[in-house]
C-alpha positions in Angstrom: 4.5 2.1 5.7 0.9 3.2 6.3 -1.2 2.6 3.6 -4.2 4.7 2.8 -5.9 4.0 6.2 -9.5 3.3 6.1 -10.8 4.3 9.5 -13.4 6.3 8.1 -15.3 3.2 7.0 -16.3 3.0 10.8 -18.7 5.5 10.2 -19.7 5.1 6.5 -19.8 1.2 6.4 -20.8 0.1 10.0 -24.4 -0.6 8.9 -24.0 -1.9 5.4 -22.6 -4.4 2.8 -20.9 -2.9 -0.2 -19.4 -5.5 -2.5 -19.6 -3.2 -5.4 -17.0 -0.5 -6.9 -18.7 2.9 -6.4 -17.0 5.1 -4.1 -18.9 6.6 -0.9 -20.3 9.8 -1.7 -18.7 12.6 0.3 -16.1 10.4 1.9 -13.1 11.9 0.3 -14.0 15.3 1.8 -13.2 13.8 5.5 -9.4 15.2 6.2 -7.2 12.3 6.7 -6.0 13.6 10.1 -9.9 13.1 11.2 -9.9 9.8 9.8 -7.0 8.7 11.8 -7.5 10.6 14.9 -6.6 8.8 18.3 -10.2 8.0 19.0 -10.5 5.6 16.0 -8.6 2.9 17.5 -9.7 3.1 21.2 -9.5 -0.5 22.7 -7.5 -2.2 20.0 -4.0 -3.5 20.6 -0.9 -1.0 20.1 2.3 -1.3 18.3 4.4 -0.4 21.1 7.7 -2.5 20.9 9.5 -4.9 18.6 8.1 -8.1 18.5 9.1 -11.7 17.2 7.4 -12.4 13.9 5.9 -15.9 13.4 5.2 -17.2 10.2 3.0 -18.3 8.4 0.7 -16.8 11.1 1.9 -13.2 10.6 0.8 -13.3 6.8 -2.7 -13.7 8.1 -5.1 -11.5 9.8 -4.5 -9.8 13.3 -8.1 -8.7 14.3 -6.7 -7.3 17.7 -5.2 -4.2 15.9 -7.6 -1.7 14.2 -6.3 -2.1 10.6 -3.9 -3.9 8.4 -3.4 -4.4 4.7 -1.7 -6.5 2.0 -0.5 -4.3 -0.7 1.1 -5.1 -3.8 2.3 -2.8 -6.7 4.5 -3.8 -9.8 5.7 -2.6 -13.2 5.1 -5.2 -15.9 5.5 -5.6 -19.6 4.2 -7.6 -22.6 6.2 -9.0 -25.1 6.5 -5.9 -27.1 8.0 -4.1 -24.0 4.4 -2.1 -23.4 4.7 -1.2 -19.9 1.7 -1.5 -17.3 1.6 -0.5 -13.4 -0.7 -2.1 -11.4 -2.0 -2.0 -7.6 -3.8 -4.4 -5.4 -4.4 -3.6 -1.8 -6.8 -5.5 0.5 -7.7 -3.9 3.8 -8.9 -5.2 7.0 -10.8 -2.7 9.3 -11.7 -3.5 13.1 -15.1 -2.0 13.6 -14.6 -2.8 17.5 -12.0 -4.8 19.4 -12.7 -8.3 20.2 -15.2 -10.8 18.6 -19.0 -10.5 17.7 -21.2 -10.5 20.8 -23.1 -13.6 19.1 -22.2 -16.5 16.8 -24.6 -15.6 13.9 -22.6 -15.9 10.7 -24.1 -12.6 9.4 -22.6 -10.5 12.3 -19.2 -9.3 12.1 -16.9 -6.7 13.6 -14.5 -6.8 10.4 -14.8 -4.8 7.3 -12.7 -5.4 4.3 -11.9 -2.7 1.8 -10.1 -3.3 -1.8 -8.2 -1.0 -4.0 -7.3 -2.2 -7.7 -5.7 -0.2 -10.3 -4.1 -0.4 -13.5 -1.8 2.1 -15.2 -1.5 1.8 -19.0 1.7 3.8 -19.5 1.6 4.0 -23.4 -1.9 5.3 -23.3 -1.3 7.3 -20.3 -4.7 6.0 -18.9 -5.3 5.1 -15.4 -8.2 2.7 -14.2 -9.2 2.3 -10.5 -11.8 0.7 -8.6 -12.6 -0.3 -5.1 -15.0 -2.9 -3.2 -16.3 -3.3 0.2 -17.7 -5.9 2.4 -18.3 -7.4 6.0 -16.3 -10.3 6.9 -19.4 -12.5 7.3 -21.1 -15.4 5.7 -17.8 -15.9 3.7 -18.1 -12.5 1.7 -14.5 -11.6 3.0 -11.7 -12.4 5.2 -8.4 -14.0 5.7 -6.6 -17.1 6.6 -2.8 -18.3 7.3 -2.9 -21.7 6.7 -3.1 -21.6 3.5 -2.4 -18.0 3.1 -5.9 -16.6 1.7 -7.2 -13.1 1.8 -10.5 -12.5 -0.2 -13.0 -9.8 -0.7 -15.7 -11.1 -3.1 -13.9 -12.3 -6.3 -10.8 -10.2 -5.5 -8.4 -12.7 -3.6 -4.7 -13.3 -2.7 -3.8 -17.0 -2.2 -0.6 -18.7 -1.1 0.7 -21.9 0.2 0.3 -23.8 3.7 3.7 -23.1 5.0 5.3 -20.6 2.5 3.3 -17.8 1.0 4.8 -18.3 -2.8 3.7 -18.6 -5.4 1.2 -16.0 -4.6 -1.5 -15.7 -6.7 -3.2 -12.2 -7.2 -6.8 -12.1 -8.8 -9.0 -9.1 -9.2 -11.6 -7.9 -12.0 -14.2 -5.7 -12.8 -15.9 -4.9 -16.0 -13.5 -2.4 -17.0 -10.1 -4.4 -16.0 -8.7 -7.6 -14.5 -5.3 -8.9 -13.3 -4.4 -12.7 -12.6 -0.8 -12.7 -11.6 1.7 -15.3 -10.1 4.3 -14.0 -7.9 7.5 -16.1 -7.0 9.7 -15.5 -4.2 12.6 -14.7 -6.1 16.1 -14.5 -4.5 15.6 -11.5 -2.2 14.7 -12.1 1.6 12.1 -10.6 3.4 12.8 -7.1 5.1 11.7 -6.1 8.7 11.1 -2.3 8.3 12.1 0.1 10.9 13.4 -1.3 14.2 13.1 -5.0 13.7 9.6 -4.6 12.1 8.4 -1.8 14.2 8.0 1.2 12.1 7.3 4.5 14.2 5.1 7.1 12.7 4.8 9.5 15.6 6.0 10.7 18.9 3.2 9.2 20.9 3.8 5.7 22.1 1.7 3.3 19.8 1.8 5.5 16.6 3.6 2.9 14.9 2.9 -0.4 12.8 4.3 -3.7 12.3 5.8 -3.7 8.9 7.8 -6.2 6.6 8.3 -6.1 2.8 9.2 -8.4 -0.2 10.7 -5.9 -2.6 11.4 -7.5 -5.7 9.1 -10.5 -6.6 9.4 -12.1 -10.2 5.9 -11.8 -11.5 4.2 -13.6 -14.4 0.5 -13.5 -15.6 -2.2 -11.6 -17.6 -4.0 -8.1 -17.1 -7.2 -7.2 -19.1 -8.1 -3.7 -19.9 -11.6 -3.5 -21.5 -11.8 -6.6 -23.8 -8.2 -6.7 -24.4 -5.7 -9.0 -22.7 -2.0 -8.7 -22.3 0.3 -11.3 -21.1 2.8 -9.7 -18.8 6.0 -10.2 -16.8 8.1 -7.9 -14.5 8.5 -7.4 -10.7 6.2 -6.8 -7.9 6.5 -5.1 -4.3 4.5 -6.7 -1.5 4.2 -4.7 1.7 2.5 -6.2 4.9 1.5 -3.8 8.0 -0.9 -3.9 11.0 -1.4 -0.9 13.2 -3.8 0.8 15.5 -1.9 3.8 14.7 -3.2 7.5 14.6 -2.1 10.7 13.0 -0.9 13.2 15.5 -2.3 16.8 15.3 0.5 18.1 13.6 0.7 15.5 10.8 -1.4 15.4 7.5 -0.2 12.8 5.6 2.9 11.0 3.9 4.7 10.5 0.7 6.0 7.0 0.1 8.7 5.8 -2.5 9.0 2.1 -3.7 11.9 2.1 -5.9 13.5 -0.8 -7.9 16.9 0.3 -9.3 18.5 -1.2 -12.5 21.4 -2.5 -10.4 19.3 -4.7 -8.5 19.0 -2.6 -5.3 15.7 -1.5 -3.8 15.0 1.5 -1.9 11.9 2.3 0.2 11.2 5.7 1.8 8.4 7.1 3.5 8.1 10.9 4.3 5.7 12.0 7.1 4.4 15.6 6.5 3.6 17.9 9.2 0.8 20.8 8.8 3.2 22.9 6.9 4.2 20.2 4.2 7.5 19.5 5.9 9.2 16.2 6.6 9.2 15.1 10.1 11.7 13.2 12.0 9.6 10.1 11.8 10.4 9.7 8.3 12.2 6.5 7.4 13.4 4.0 5.1 15.6 1.2 3.9 18.3 0.6 1.1 18.7 -3.1 0.0 21.6 -3.8 -2.1 21.7 -6.5 -4.8 23.4 -8.9 -2.3 20.3 -8.5 -0.2 22.2 -6.4 2.8 19.8 -3.8 4.2 20.7 -0.2 5.5 18.4 1.9 7.3 17.7 5.2 6.1 17.0 8.0 8.6 15.7 11.4 7.4 19.0 13.0 7.9 20.4 10.6 5.4 18.2 11.3 2.6 17.7 14.6 0.7 14.2 14.9 -0.8 12.4 17.8 -2.4 9.5 18.0 -4.9 10.6 19.0 -8.4 7.5 19.2 -10.3 3.6 19.4 -9.4 0.3 18.3 -11.1 -3.3 19.6 -10.3 -6.1 16.8 -10.9 -9.3 17.6 -12.2 -10.5 17.7 -8.2 -8.2 20.7 -7.8 -5.7 18.9 -5.6 -2.1 19.5 -6.2 0.5 16.6 -6.1 4.1 16.8 -6.2 4.5 14.2 -9.0 8.4 14.5 -9.7 10.9 14.5 -7.0 14.8 14.7 -6.5 16.1 12.3 -4.0 19.8 12.3 -3.1 21.3 9.7 -0.6 24.9 10.9 -0.3 26.3 8.0 1.8 25.3 5.7 -1.0 26.2 8.0 -3.9 22.7 8.0 -5.2 21.3 11.1 -6.9 17.7 10.2 -8.3 15.2 11.9 -10.3 11.7 10.2 -9.6 9.0 11.3 -11.6 5.3 10.0 -12.5 5.3 7.8 -15.7 2.4 10.0 -16.5 0.6 12.4 -14.1 -3.0 11.3 -13.9 -2.8 8.4 -11.5 -5.1 9.8 -9.0 -7.0 7.3 -7.1 -10.6 9.0 -7.0 -12.1 6.6 -4.6 -13.7 6.9 -1.0 -10.3 8.3 0.0 -8.9 10.4 -2.9 -4.9 10.0 -3.2 -2.4 9.6 -5.8 -0.4 6.2 -6.3 1.4 5.4 -9.6 4.1 4.0 -11.4 7.1 6.2 -11.6 10.5 6.5 -13.8 13.9 6.8 -12.2 16.8 8.4 -13.8 20.1 10.2 -12.6 22.8 8.2 -11.0 20.8 5.2 -11.5 17.8 4.3 -13.7 14.7 2.0 -12.7 11.1 2.3 -12.1 8.9 2.1 -8.8 5.7 3.2 -7.4 4.9 6.5 -5.6 2.1 7.0 -3.1 0.9 10.7 -2.1 -1.7 11.0 0.6 -3.3 13.7 2.8 -3.0 16.1 -0.1 -6.4 18.2 -0.5 -7.8 21.3 -2.4 
């Protein structure tokens, strides 16, 4: 699914290097539809039709496209069943198509941004941070052999031919994750039409998108000075795109659900200017045996059940009722706690959720494009 697209960096970061964690002043006031306007991706390749994926190359960067991201979320538990949610996303953003005009190691036409968050479910505390850097002088970058994506000390590292085990490392003075993700028994899933995930009517308003939906995870997290040995499951999404939001699109609601019977469900809901779901909404249900069934918007009944307003005055739907009648699913999806807003350069809501109803489970929810 489209993560929180970072095309606003084209104007905010074109002439600077930002290795720290401070948000860019005023950036959150830029509407998502402006950040993702069609002019922002001019000259880059577009996701127009299904393609043949090639690995391990496709685990690495695709600089011919305007944006891409390596995205991880998970619900983890310590030995006392204390639960934590986490998010680590590394974004690559192309400033311009092609390669730098000279071979200076300081010149770059790629920028990297990272988002890190930990949700302490017991204490109902959410910690978030971000980093920025040019892909120059070794400050940030990505390779496929071995898989390595790094942004200063934040990194995703895998093997030469296979990505697993994946090692995630990211830290700030406030928090830290050091995690190892195993392949598990679930195969990779190509989202949409053989990996082409359409987001709008205009040709090219799409991404190439695949997921690993249930990765056994072990490691350590730190909050402040306290460390916790944790284990659980993670979700890994990969997308690259030069997509743009259409004039009648304002954002999306994205669900990544891991059910207790071993099923996984992803669904994203593209919203129009009236807040209604569009026909480009889509998803997939993966059964415990690994079989996958596409979910069109006609097959999913989804409505907000409760709202929460942040200190910034943004009203988010933090509880939902989801029905998938063909699969006898009648789910209530609710924030593990309400205040999991990401008050970064782009403000959005992303956090751990609980699932009840016809099936129990946990997952992650992303709400983007909401404003005051």
